[in-house]
C-alpha positions in Angstrom: 78.9 157.0 92.7 79.9 154.6 89.9 82.5 155.1 87.2 81.1 156.3 83.9 81.8 153.0 82.2 79.4 151.3 84.6 76.6 153.7 83.6 77.5 153.0 80.0 76.9 149.3 80.7 73.6 150.1 82.4 72.5 152.2 79.4 73.5 149.4 77.0 71.7 146.7 78.9 68.5 148.8 78.7 69.0 149.2 74.9 69.6 145.5 74.5 66.4 144.7 76.5 64.4 147.1 74.3 65.7 145.6 71.1 65.1 142.1 72.4 61.5 143.0 73.3 60.9 144.4 69.8 62.4 141.2 68.2 60.2 139.0 70.3 56.9 141.0 70.1 57.1 142.8 66.8 59.7 141.8 64.3 59.2 138.0 64.5 55.4 138.5 64.1 55.9 140.6 61.0 58.3 138.0 59.5 56.2 135.0 60.4 55.6 134.0 56.8 59.3 133.9 55.8 61.3 131.0 57.2 64.6 132.6 56.2 63.8 135.8 58.0 62.5 134.0 61.1 65.7 132.1 61.3 67.7 135.3 61.3 65.4 136.9 63.9 65.8 133.7 66.1 69.6 134.1 65.7 69.5 137.8 66.6 67.2 137.1 69.6 69.7 134.5 70.9 72.6 136.9 70.5 70.7 139.7 72.3 69.9 137.3 75.2 73.6 136.5 75.4 74.6 140.2 75.4 72.1 140.9 78.2 73.5 138.1 80.3 77.0 139.3 79.9 76.1 142.9 80.6 74.1 141.9 83.7 77.1 139.8 85.0 79.5 142.8 84.7 77.0 145.2 86.2 76.2 142.9 89.1 80.0 142.4 89.8 80.6 146.1 89.9 77.5 146.7 92.1 78.6 144.1 94.6 82.1 145.7 94.7 80.6 149.0 95.8 79.1 147.5 98.9 
């Protein structure tokens, strides 16, 4: 059994992945005719990818500690 904060990280990484999917497959398509909006979506996409990487690193660390 994991500590609750690890489950919180797991839930958050799922939310970040869902948000990232929407940005890549929906929001950028809708904003494709606006360079300013596309630039912001690109920035947000990069930030989400960074968040996912950080969360995955912490989760992996804790999963390996449980072995």
